C-alpha positions as YAML, in Angstrom:
chain: A
units: angstrom
residues:
- id: 1
  name: MET
  ca: [-16.08, -9.85, -5.94]
- id: 2
  name: TYR
  ca: [-12.77, -10.60, -4.27]
- id: 3
  name: LYS
  ca: [-12.90, -12.28, -0.87]
- id: 4
  name: LYS
  ca: [-9.45, -11.33, 0.45]
- id: 5
  name: ILE
  ca: [-7.51, -8.25, -0.64]
- id: 6
  name: ILE
  ca: [-4.53, -6.10, 0.27]
- id: 7
  name: ILE
  ca: [-4.98, -2.35, 0.06]
- id: 8
  name: LYS
  ca: [-1.64, -0.59, -0.22]
- id: 9
  name: ILE
  ca: [-1.93, 3.11, 0.58]
- id: 10
  name: GLY
  ca: [0.99, 5.15, -0.74]
- id: 11
  name: THR
  ca: [2.63, 8.19, 0.79]
- id: 12
  name: GLY
  ca: [1.46, 10.41, -2.06]
- id: 13
  name: VAL
  ca: [-2.17, 9.48, -1.40]
- id: 14
  name: ILE
  ca: [-2.42, 10.38, 2.27]
- id: 15
  name: SER
  ca: [0.15, 13.18, 2.34]
- id: 16
  name: LYS
  ca: [-0.20, 16.87, 1.60]
- id: 17
  name: LYS
  ca: [2.19, 18.66, -0.75]
- id: 18
  name: ASN
  ca: [4.51, 19.43, 2.17]
- id: 19
  name: GLY
  ca: [4.78, 15.72, 2.99]
- id: 20
  name: LYS
  ca: [2.64, 15.90, 6.12]
- id: 21
  name: LEU
  ca: [-0.32, 13.56, 6.69]
- id: 22
  name: ASN
  ca: [-3.73, 14.36, 5.21]
- id: 23
  name: PRO
  ca: [-6.29, 13.08, 7.76]
- id: 24
  name: ARG
  ca: [-9.27, 13.74, 5.45]
- id: 25
  name: VAL
  ca: [-8.05, 11.34, 2.76]
- id: 26
  name: LEU
  ca: [-7.07, 8.73, 5.33]
- id: 27
  name: LYS
  ca: [-10.58, 8.83, 6.80]
- id: 28
  name: LEU
  ca: [-12.19, 8.43, 3.37]
- id: 29
  name: LEU
  ca: [-10.11, 5.33, 2.62]
- id: 30
  name: VAL
  ca: [-10.89, 3.84, 6.05]
- id: 31
  name: ASP
  ca: [-14.60, 4.49, 5.42]
- id: 32
  name: GLN
  ca: [-14.39, 2.65, 2.09]
- id: 33
  name: THR
  ca: [-12.46, -0.23, 3.63]
- id: 34
  name: ALA
  ca: [-15.01, -0.52, 6.43]
- id: 35
  name: CYS
  ca: [-17.83, -0.76, 3.89]
- id: 36
  name: LEU
  ca: [-16.03, -3.60, 2.12]
- id: 37
  name: ARG
  ca: [-15.37, -5.32, 5.43]
- id: 38
  name: LYS
  ca: [-19.10, -5.24, 6.20]
- id: 39
  name: LYS
  ca: [-19.65, -7.03, 2.87]
- id: 40
  name: ASN
  ca: [-17.42, -9.86, 4.14]
- id: 41
  name: VAL
  ca: [-14.36, -8.83, 2.17]
- id: 42
  name: GLU
  ca: [-11.24, -9.56, 4.23]
- id: 43
  name: ALA
  ca: [-8.92, -6.56, 3.95]
- id: 44
  name: ILE
  ca: [-5.30, -6.06, 4.95]
- id: 45
  name: ILE
  ca: [-3.98, -2.51, 4.77]
- id: 46
  name: VAL
  ca: [-0.33, -1.85, 3.98]
- id: 47
  name: THR
  ca: [0.19, 1.80, 4.80]
- id: 48
  name: SER
  ca: [2.84, 4.42, 4.38]
- id: 49
  name: GLY
  ca: [2.78, 7.75, 6.16]
- id: 50
  name: ALA
  ca: [4.56, 7.33, 9.50]
- id: 51
  name: VAL
  ca: [7.50, 9.53, 8.51]
- id: 52
  name: GLY
  ca: [5.22, 12.20, 7.08]
- id: 53
  name: THR
  ca: [3.08, 12.14, 10.20]
- id: 54
  name: GLY
  ca: [6.18, 12.55, 12.37]
- id: 55
  name: LYS
  ca: [7.31, 15.55, 10.33]
- id: 56
  name: GLY
  ca: [4.04, 17.23, 11.18]
- id: 57
  name: LEU
  ca: [4.54, 16.67, 14.90]
- id: 58
  name: ILE
  ca: [8.16, 17.45, 15.75]
- id: 59
  name: THR
  ca: [11.07, 19.49, 14.45]
- id: 60
  name: ILE
  ca: [14.55, 17.99, 14.29]
- id: 61
  name: GLU
  ca: [17.54, 20.32, 14.22]
- id: 62
  name: ASP
  ca: [19.45, 20.80, 11.00]
- id: 63
  name: GLY
  ca: [22.57, 18.72, 10.56]
- id: 64
  name: THR
  ca: [21.07, 15.57, 12.03]
- id: 65
  name: ASP
  ca: [21.95, 12.42, 10.10]
- id: 66
  name: GLY
  ca: [19.28, 11.57, 7.49]
- id: 67
  name: VAL
  ca: [18.75, 8.01, 8.72]
- id: 68
  name: VAL
  ca: [18.43, 9.21, 12.32]
- id: 69
  name: LYS
  ca: [15.87, 11.84, 11.30]
- id: 70
  name: LYS
  ca: [13.80, 9.25, 9.46]
- id: 71
  name: GLN
  ca: [13.88, 6.85, 12.39]
- id: 72
  name: VAL
  ca: [12.76, 9.55, 14.83]
- id: 73
  name: TYR
  ca: [10.02, 10.81, 12.52]
- id: 74
  name: ALA
  ca: [8.79, 7.25, 11.96]
- id: 75
  name: ALA
  ca: [8.85, 6.32, 15.66]
- id: 76
  name: VAL
  ca: [6.87, 9.42, 16.66]
- id: 77
  name: GLY
  ca: [4.62, 9.43, 13.61]
- id: 78
  name: GLN
  ca: [3.66, 5.75, 13.76]
- id: 79
  name: VAL
  ca: [1.87, 6.26, 17.09]
- id: 80
  name: LYS
  ca: [-0.22, 9.13, 15.70]
- id: 81
  name: LEU
  ca: [-0.86, 7.32, 12.40]
- id: 82
  name: MET
  ca: [-2.17, 4.17, 14.08]
- id: 83
  name: GLY
  ca: [-4.23, 6.26, 16.48]
- id: 84
  name: MET
  ca: [-6.00, 7.80, 13.51]
- id: 85
  name: TYR
  ca: [-6.61, 4.43, 11.86]
- id: 86
  name: ALA
  ca: [-8.01, 3.11, 15.16]
- id: 87
  name: LYS
  ca: [-10.26, 6.17, 15.61]
- id: 88
  name: TYR
  ca: [-11.68, 6.08, 12.09]
- id: 89
  name: PHE
  ca: [-12.29, 2.32, 12.11]
- id: 90
  name: ALA
  ca: [-13.89, 2.55, 15.58]
- id: 91
  name: LYS
  ca: [-16.60, 4.79, 14.12]
- id: 92
  name: HIS
  ca: [-17.67, 1.73, 12.10]
- id: 93
  name: GLY
  ca: [-17.43, -0.63, 15.07]
- id: 94
  name: ILE
  ca: [-14.30, -2.24, 13.64]
- id: 95
  name: PHE
  ca: [-11.00, -2.91, 15.39]
- id: 96
  name: CYS
  ca: [-7.67, -2.61, 13.61]
- id: 97
  name: ALA
  ca: [-4.27, -3.91, 14.66]
- id: 98
  name: GLN
  ca: [-0.74, -2.68, 14.07]
- id: 99
  name: ILE
  ca: [1.90, -4.93, 12.51]
- id: 100
  name: LEU
  ca: [5.41, -3.58, 11.89]
- id: 101
  name: ALA
  ca: [7.76, -5.60, 9.71]
- id: 102
  name: THR
  ca: [11.32, -5.64, 8.39]
- id: 103
  name: LYS
  ca: [12.89, -7.79, 5.68]
- id: 104
  name: GLU
  ca: [14.27, -10.09, 8.36]
- id: 105
  name: ASP
  ca: [10.71, -11.17, 9.12]
- id: 106
  name: PHE
  ca: [10.48, -12.64, 5.62]
- id: 107
  name: ARG
  ca: [13.92, -14.23, 5.58]
- id: 108
  name: ASP
  ca: [13.49, -16.29, 8.73]
- id: 109
  name: THR
  ca: [11.04, -19.21, 8.56]
- id: 110
  name: GLU
  ca: [9.84, -18.85, 12.15]
- id: 111
  name: HIS
  ca: [9.24, -15.10, 11.86]
- id: 112
  name: TYR
  ca: [7.51, -15.60, 8.50]
- id: 113
  name: GLN
  ca: [5.12, -18.17, 9.95]
- id: 114
  name: ASN
  ca: [4.47, -16.06, 13.05]
- id: 115
  name: ILE
  ca: [3.41, -13.04, 10.98]
- id: 116
  name: LYS
  ca: [1.28, -15.24, 8.74]
- id: 117
  name: ASN
  ca: [-0.48, -16.81, 11.74]
- id: 118
  name: CYS
  ca: [-0.99, -13.43, 13.38]
- id: 119
  name: MET
  ca: [-2.66, -11.87, 10.35]
- id: 120
  name: GLU
  ca: [-4.82, -14.92, 9.69]
- id: 121
  name: ASN
  ca: [-6.00, -14.89, 13.30]
- id: 122
  name: LEU
  ca: [-6.79, -11.17, 13.12]
- id: 123
  name: LEU
  ca: [-8.83, -11.66, 9.97]
- id: 124
  name: ARG
  ca: [-10.67, -14.58, 11.55]
- id: 125
  name: ASP
  ca: [-11.69, -12.29, 14.42]
- id: 126
  name: ASN
  ca: [-12.82, -9.50, 12.06]
- id: 127
  name: VAL
  ca: [-9.86, -7.25, 12.87]
- id: 128
  name: VAL
  ca: [-8.22, -5.26, 10.07]
- id: 129
  name: PRO
  ca: [-4.41, -5.70, 10.06]
- id: 130
  name: VAL
  ca: [-2.61, -2.42, 9.35]
- id: 131
  name: VAL
  ca: [0.95, -3.18, 8.25]
- id: 132
  name: ASN
  ca: [3.88, -0.83, 7.83]
- id: 133
  name: GLU
  ca: [7.62, -1.19, 7.51]
- id: 134
  name: ASN
  ca: [9.32, -0.69, 10.86]
- id: 135
  name: ASP
  ca: [11.27, 2.39, 9.75]
- id: 136
  name: ALA
  ca: [12.23, 3.18, 13.34]
- id: 137
  name: VAL
  ca: [14.65, 0.24, 13.44]
- id: 138
  name: ALA
  ca: [15.30, -0.52, 9.76]
- id: 139
  name: VAL
  ca: [18.70, 0.21, 8.26]
- id: 140
  name: ALA
  ca: [19.54, 0.19, 4.56]
- id: 141
  name: GLU
  ca: [20.19, -3.54, 4.21]
- id: 142
  name: LEU
  ca: [16.97, -4.40, 6.05]
- id: 143
  name: MET
  ca: [14.69, -1.98, 4.20]
- id: 144
  name: PHE
  ca: [12.13, -2.95, 1.58]
- id: 145
  name: THR
  ca: [12.35, -1.16, -1.76]
- id: 146
  name: ASP
  ca: [9.14, 0.43, -0.51]
- id: 147
  name: ASN
  ca: [5.77, -0.72, 0.83]
- id: 148
  name: ASP
  ca: [4.77, -2.02, -2.61]
- id: 149
  name: GLU
  ca: [7.33, -4.77, -2.11]
- id: 150
  name: LEU
  ca: [5.99, -5.44, 1.39]
- id: 151
  name: ALA
  ca: [2.44, -5.66, 0.04]
- id: 152
  name: GLY
  ca: [3.59, -8.16, -2.59]
- id: 153
  name: LEU
  ca: [5.25, -10.38, 0.01]
- id: 154
  name: ILE
  ca: [2.16, -10.40, 2.23]
- id: 155
  name: ALA
  ca: [-0.06, -11.11, -0.78]
- id: 156
  name: THR
  ca: [1.86, -14.30, -1.49]
- id: 157
  name: GLN
  ca: [2.06, -15.15, 2.20]
- id: 158
  name: LEU
  ca: [-1.73, -14.97, 2.68]
- id: 159
  name: ASN
  ca: [-2.67, -16.10, -0.85]
- id: 160
  name: VAL
  ca: [-4.98, -13.12, -1.40]
- id: 161
  name: ASP
  ca: [-7.21, -12.65, -4.44]
- id: 162
  name: ALA
  ca: [-5.98, -9.18, -5.31]
- id: 163
  name: VAL
  ca: [-3.66, -6.34, -4.37]
- id: 164
  name: ILE
  ca: [-4.95, -2.80, -4.83]
- id: 165
  name: ILE
  ca: [-2.07, -0.34, -4.99]
- id: 166
  name: LEU
  ca: [-3.36, 3.17, -4.37]
- id: 167
  name: THR
  ca: [-1.12, 5.89, -5.68]
- id: 168
  name: SER
  ca: [-1.37, 9.56, -6.67]
- id: 169
  name: VAL
  ca: [-1.70, 8.85, -10.42]
- id: 170
  name: ASP
  ca: [-4.55, 7.22, -12.34]
- id: 171
  name: GLY
  ca: [-2.71, 4.05, -13.35]
- id: 172
  name: VAL
  ca: [-0.17, 2.96, -15.97]
- id: 173
  name: PHE
  ca: [-0.20, 5.36, -18.93]
- id: 174
  name: ASP
  ca: [0.66, 4.65, -22.56]
- id: 175
  name: GLY
  ca: [3.14, 7.52, -22.49]
- id: 176
  name: ASN
  ca: [4.27, 10.35, -20.25]
- id: 177
  name: PRO
  ca: [1.39, 10.92, -17.78]
- id: 178
  name: LYS
  ca: [1.95, 14.68, -18.11]
- id: 179
  name: ALA
  ca: [1.33, 14.61, -21.88]
- id: 180
  name: LYS
  ca: [-2.16, 15.63, -23.00]
- id: 181
  name: ASN
  ca: [-2.58, 12.63, -25.30]
- id: 182
  name: ALA
  ca: [-1.48, 10.05, -22.71]
- id: 183
  name: ARG
  ca: [-4.15, 7.53, -21.73]
- id: 184
  name: VAL
  ca: [-4.46, 5.06, -18.88]
- id: 185
  name: ILE
  ca: [-4.05, 1.45, -19.94]
- id: 186
  name: PRO
  ca: [-7.16, -0.19, -18.42]
- id: 187
  name: GLU
  ca: [-6.01, -3.81, -18.54]
- id: 188
  name: ILE
  ca: [-2.76, -5.71, -19.01]
- id: 189
  name: SER
  ca: [-2.80, -9.47, -19.43]
- id: 190
  name: PHE
  ca: [-0.06, -11.69, -18.05]
- id: 191
  name: ALA
  ca: [1.09, -12.62, -21.55]
- id: 192
  name: ASP
  ca: [1.50, -8.95, -22.52]
- id: 193
  name: ILE
  ca: [3.12, -7.55, -19.37]
- id: 194
  name: ALA
  ca: [6.66, -7.44, -20.79]
- id: 195
  name: SER
  ca: [5.55, -5.43, -23.83]
- id: 196
  name: PHE
  ca: [3.87, -2.78, -21.65]
- id: 197
  name: GLU
  ca: [6.87, -2.17, -19.38]
- id: 198
  name: LYS
  ca: [8.28, 0.34, -21.87]
- id: 199
  name: TYR
  ca: [5.45, 2.72, -20.96]
- id: 200
  name: VAL
  ca: [6.39, 2.89, -17.29]
- id: 201
  name: MET
  ca: [7.97, 6.15, -16.18]
- id: 202
  name: PRO
  ca: [10.70, 6.07, -13.48]
- id: 203
  name: ASP
  ca: [9.22, 9.04, -11.59]
- id: 204
  name: LYS
  ca: [8.59, 8.93, -7.85]
- id: 205
  name: SER
  ca: [7.44, 11.51, -5.38]
- id: 206
  name: GLU
  ca: [9.72, 13.52, -3.13]
- id: 207
  name: PHE
  ca: [8.48, 11.76, 0.00]
- id: 208
  name: SER
  ca: [8.41, 8.11, -1.16]
- id: 209
  name: ARG
  ca: [11.11, 5.53, -1.96]
- id: 210
  name: GLY
  ca: [9.27, 3.68, -4.68]
- id: 211
  name: GLY
  ca: [7.68, 4.67, -7.96]
- id: 212
  name: MET
  ca: [5.74, 3.20, -10.86]
- id: 213
  name: LEU
  ca: [8.66, 0.96, -11.84]
- id: 214
  name: THR
  ca: [8.47, -0.76, -8.44]
- id: 215
  name: LYS
  ca: [4.69, -1.06, -8.68]
- id: 216
  name: PHE
  ca: [4.93, -2.58, -12.16]
- id: 217
  name: LYS
  ca: [7.57, -5.04, -10.98]
- id: 218
  name: VAL
  ca: [5.40, -6.13, -8.03]
- id: 219
  name: ALA
  ca: [2.34, -6.48, -10.30]
- id: 220
  name: ARG
  ca: [4.34, -8.63, -12.72]
- id: 221
  name: GLU
  ca: [5.59, -10.91, -9.94]
- id: 222
  name: LEU
  ca: [2.11, -11.28, -8.47]
- id: 223
  name: ALA
  ca: [0.64, -12.05, -11.90]
- id: 224
  name: GLU
  ca: [3.17, -14.86, -12.18]
- id: 225
  name: LYS
  ca: [1.76, -16.26, -8.92]
- id: 226
  name: GLY
  ca: [-1.87, -15.96, -9.96]
- id: 227
  name: ILE
  ca: [-2.75, -12.79, -8.03]
- id: 228
  name: THR
  ca: [-4.54, -9.85, -9.65]
- id: 229
  name: THR
  ca: [-3.13, -6.36, -9.12]
- id: 230
  name: HIS
  ca: [-4.85, -3.00, -9.54]
- id: 231
  name: ILE
  ca: [-2.94, 0.29, -9.69]
- id: 232
  name: ALA
  ca: [-5.31, 3.19, -9.19]
- id: 233
  name: ASN
  ca: [-5.59, 6.74, -7.93]
- id: 234
  name: GLY
  ca: [-6.35, 6.67, -4.21]
- id: 235
  name: LEU
  ca: [-7.81, 10.17, -4.41]
- id: 236
  name: SER
  ca: [-10.60, 9.07, -6.78]
- id: 237
  name: PRO
  ca: [-14.04, 9.01, -5.10]
- id: 238
  name: ASP
  ca: [-15.14, 5.48, -4.16]
- id: 239
  name: VAL
  ca: [-12.04, 3.94, -5.72]
- id: 240
  name: LEU
  ca: [-12.19, 0.78, -3.58]
- id: 241
  name: PRO
  ca: [-15.90, -0.10, -3.97]
- id: 242
  name: ASP
  ca: [-15.68, 0.71, -7.69]
- id: 243
  name: ILE
  ca: [-12.78, -1.72, -8.18]
- id: 244
  name: LEU
  ca: [-14.55, -4.48, -6.29]
- id: 245
  name: ALA
  ca: [-17.72, -3.82, -8.28]
- id: 246
  name: GLY
  ca: [-15.76, -4.60, -11.44]
- id: 247
  name: LYS
  ca: [-15.71, -1.07, -12.82]
- id: 248
  name: SER
  ca: [-12.80, 0.04, -15.00]
- id: 249
  name: VAL
  ca: [-10.63, 1.99, -12.57]
- id: 250
  name: GLY
  ca: [-6.91, 2.49, -13.07]
- id: 251
  name: THR
  ca: [-4.89, -0.37, -14.54]
- id: 252
  name: LYS
  ca: [-5.73, -4.01, -13.86]
- id: 253
  name: PHE
  ca: [-3.05, -6.67, -14.23]
- id: 254
  name: LEU
  ca: [-4.61, -9.99, -15.16]
- id: 255
  name: PRO
  ca: [-2.67, -12.96, -13.75]
- id: 256
  name: LYS
  ca: [-2.04, -16.39, -15.14]
- id: 257
  name: GLU
  ca: [-3.86, -19.26, -13.44]
- id: 258
  name: LYS
  ca: [-2.68, -20.08, -9.92]
...
């Protein structure tokens, strides 16, 4: 079993078809994370969903600049999103903490070390860090490709055992996921990663910035650094405990030795 993991929860997992937040799915994933935490697995959550949450709370008039709309949705939605994480974790007697980051925090040595120290101290005190990109202040040149990239940076920063990327598909397929004969590739070794990249489809959801190409790229970079990556469907029942129990769920990227 892994001792320290990052759980990246994608927009497509905790959002409804209209892009608004799905509280039921969020609660299920918090419940699973809490169970792992009680088994002494240190967990860091990298979450999307602030913008979608904001869309469900306020209406912005037509004609407003797209960046401005996103910033307002994120600023309003982040409060609600973190409130829900706090409420669901509290039912298990667990505290969580909010950390908002931009690319600048990983370019500056002092900021980088401050975030690292903060998250290590939270984990030491049995608090679950919940990390999100600070969309309320981020502009194009300061934005991550998406939260997959952010999860990868934190994974290296904290030297975790594994990153579990939860998405709305079952993993990496050996063809078009919509084709009837397409199958999930259960395991990809570090030596074979390049040969499997041809199977990755460039699709992404309407409400997210990333896609499977970004996830594959992050998994490849983490494998190079000795960190295991899982890409799995966050809507599957017991997806987190099943992965940590060693069951074949989604696609597992085997790394080279650290």
